[in-house]
Steps between C-alpha positions, in 0.01 A plus 500: 500500500174668609302271261679189637430597853130571431477170328640316808265681728206402263612137495528490880151647529367229269673223702367634831156534352517142377589380852221702650259348241625146598445570867155637447426206274572263786288701736206513249522125452507451872194717541323291235569181692395669818182631351414155354560340845258732687215479243358177657450580866378144570840351485867588565693480171860466643635409155407841348622679811827310468536609137438852608774475767751379241421800274522747783839354605623539147412870505657551839826355378518812278362747751510343852387806696181579315238526777196404282657193354617388840146548624362289215754227574406500869130466407578206272693331783210564740254349253707185481485479879877562530425710809852510642645636172209748449540628859868570442437677168218716649718587792778613268260718296360666816851572630620648169202723415448843653151545355234451764246342269755255346631415850144443623418258213827306551442475877130391448626217267776411749228469767307265265807286441575471871131428575495216251816361668323512837732769636221692668702744719718596209209538263306726747809723531533519120134610465544768771803634314304508182224705669755748637591573139139489373250532785198503260568148356185310590633171361804511733271589793286188423805278468645635825168420680490159340861417618422632853181288529686193371770551759235535771334173397831321496582622851151394624560154339839480665344579838232231456768245409706595805201453727419176335860382564472610862182296546664200337803538731268517798327181398835329439624613849171363648561167336858498621391574863242223471766265381721603782231427756440170346863428509525593877210276577665211322821561677322500838335169414845358398649616823225350706532174324872490551455569878247215529740258337693275754870572544612154406385566140811721431704312251857389565631721228329810644629429843860467369471835310372679810777359722762593241370860479516518884856376517616746231343783695676389822841470323464860366417631846801322654731640229383856563557459880852370434585799274375757751707338779814502282449873423460590862818317589690674212378844611626449851851410370519804279425747784798705625600563864541872567 
């Protein structure tokens, strides 16, 4: 029985060792693709980085919580300009790790992902958190200053655009006022011309319309007077004698 139990333990050890070898094989293959992609710094070889991503994912299927392999996957995503995905992965790594140096590296790369996605405020905060964990990191300090300067330039550009829009609105308002003045002058001229026209030039149709309008107005007034008189008479009848 003892030999049988020892044999089972030995076989299990071999199986587990085989799984570990397969996982590492995927990681090694992924590292080869990644290394080949970064050799030529003149171009971005997204095909090789994508192959590296596939291999890292295969390894993580077997061992999903491995911090180094997750870091490798995040880098491969970043190199493919999948900045939303890489930011999520780097954030997960920084949240899970308790080691200050590892946290700082993850936060630094999180800042890079956010910066490349033009999320300047969030990237600045990520760099600051990275420096809290590793204050001596010169690369993070440089990236933080770069992000802050970029934000300053964008704010200055927005200010210029707003001032430009204000000037354009002023010009438009001036044009509107000018058009209003021109319209007023034209209206005055039209009124003067109408006053100078002899009365007998009013058409028969216009005269009939004016008369009809006057008659309608008189009828309404008469109806209101009749209603008020009727109400007064009714109120007198309702009153009680005490």
